[in-house]
N, C-alpha and C positions, 0 to 999 in steps of 0.2 A: 345513218342520217340523224342530224341533231333533232332534239325534241323542241321544235320551234314554238309549239303551243305553250309549253311550260316556260320557255324563255320569255315570251311575250307577257304572260300573266305575272311573272316575277318582276319583269322590268317596269311594268306599268300598274302600280297599285291604284292609280286613278280610275282604272276600269271599274272598280267597285262603286264609283259614284255615278255610274250610268244606271238609271233605274230599270230600263228595259233589258231583261236578260237576252232577248233576241238581238238587240242592237249591240250589246256587249260582245256577243259571240261573233257578230259580223266584223267588228273591229279586230278581234283576235284572228279571224279568218283572213282578213286583208293582209295583216302583218305576216301571218304564216305563209301565205301565198307569195308575198314579196320576198321574204327571206329565202324561201325555197328556190324561186326563179333567179334571185340574185346570187345564190350559191354561197351564202354566208355561213360561217361556222357558228357564230354567235351574234345575237342582236347588238351586244355592247361593242362589237367591232366596227360598226358603221360610224364614221366620224360625223361631227356636226357639219363640217364643210370640207370640200376637197383639199383645202390647205390648212385646216385647223383640226388636228387630230387629238389635241389635249382634252377636248370636250367631246363626249359622245353624242350622237343623235338622240339617244334615249334621254340624256340629261336635258337637252334642249326641248324635246317634245314634252317631257314632264314639266319643265318650266313654263312653256307656253300654256299647257293645260291648267296649271295652278293659277297663273296670272289671269287667264280668261275666265275661269270659274269665279275668282274673287271679283273681277270686274262685272261679271253678269249679276252677281249677288248685290253689288253696289247699285247697278242699274235698277234692280228690283226694289231695294230698300230705299234708295235716295230719290230716284226719278220715277218710280212707279211703272217702269217698263216690264215686259214679260218675256225675256229671252228664254228659249227652250234649252234648259241646262243639258239634257241628254244630247241634243244636237251639238251644242258648244263643245262638250267634253269629247264626244266621238270624233268630231271634225278636228279638234286640236290633236287628239291622239293619232289621227290619220294624216294630218297636214304634211308630214314629211316621210310617210311610208314609201313614197316614190324614190327616196334616196337608196332604198334597197337595190334599185336598178341603176341609178345615176352614178353612184360612187364606187362601183366595182373596180374601175381602172385607176383609182387613187389610193389603194391600200396594198399592203404586202400580200403576195400570193398565199402565204400560209394562213391568212385570215379567211380565205375562200375555199370552197370545194369546187364545184363545177357550175359556174354561172351559165344560165341559159341565154345565149347571145341573141335570141329573138327578142328578149326583154332587157337584159342587162347591158345598158349602153348609156352614155351621157347625152345622146341625141335628143331625147325628150325631157323637158324640164320636170323635175321631181313633183312639182305641184300638179302637173297634168297627169303624170303616170299614177300619182296617188289618187287623183280623181277616178282614173280608169280602174284601179284596183277596188276602190270603194263601190263603184258601179258594178263591177264584175261579181262581187260577193253579195250584192243586193242591198247595200245600205240605202236608206231612204234618200230621196232627192234632196231634202233639206240638208242632209249631211254632205252629200256629194257637192252641192253648190257652195258650201262653206270651205271646202278644201283648197281650191285654187286661190293663192294669196298674193299674187302679183297683179298690179293694176293692168287692166285690159284683158285678163284671161277669161273673165265671164262678164256679161253685160249688166246684170242686175246684182247688187250687193244686198244681202239680208243683214239684219241686226247681228245674227249669229256669225255670219261671214266677217263682218267688221270686227267683232270680238276676236276671232281667230287671227285676222290680219294684224290688229294692233298688239295683241299679246305676242305674236311672232316677232314683230319689230322690237318690242320691249326686251324680250329674251335675247334676240340676236344682238342688239346693242350692248347688252350686259356681257355677252360672250366675247364679242370682238374687242370690247374695252379691256376685259380682264385678261384675255389671251394675247392680244396684240397691242393694246394701248391706243386703239383707234375706234372711231365710231363705225357703225354699220355702213353708213354712206361713204365714209373714207375707204372702207374695205372694198365696197362695190366699185368705187371710182378707181382704186388702185389695181384691183385684180380682175375686173371684167375684161380689160384688154388682154390679159394673160390668157384667158379662156378662149378668146376669139381666134 
């Protein structure tokens, strides 16, 4: 069995910017559980999107985390707001952990071991399964609430949730533009019918 814990720690140096050791471990636990149930050989094998394999999910998650942290710092310095940086970083690192479940059917078989089909399926959107993983390992409610990043998934948006959502859009737009020469919205418009 792969050493998922080491893979997660190596993949996400941003873990070190979470002040709470307990929260840091819960983020690692959620990823470890998702990787195990998804049956992945390596965390780097998870693609950014079902049809964009040139960019890994790890690269995207790191980009979202970096963008959100910088935005949170600007909100503090320029606007006097007080976002919880631990919540922002943890939620960013977990916002796409659900892809461990959702994308098993979109990669070559040699990238997988034995996915647990009770979890590994595209039937539940990754932001919701990511929320479920964070809940299962005991992440604080503030982190859980900031993980679902599609409009309408949760009724109340926190400052931290908005930071995750906007950083996700910024990173996703950069990826679709560099990988396919189109905006994120153009990608959604073109490929959402393909998935239906």
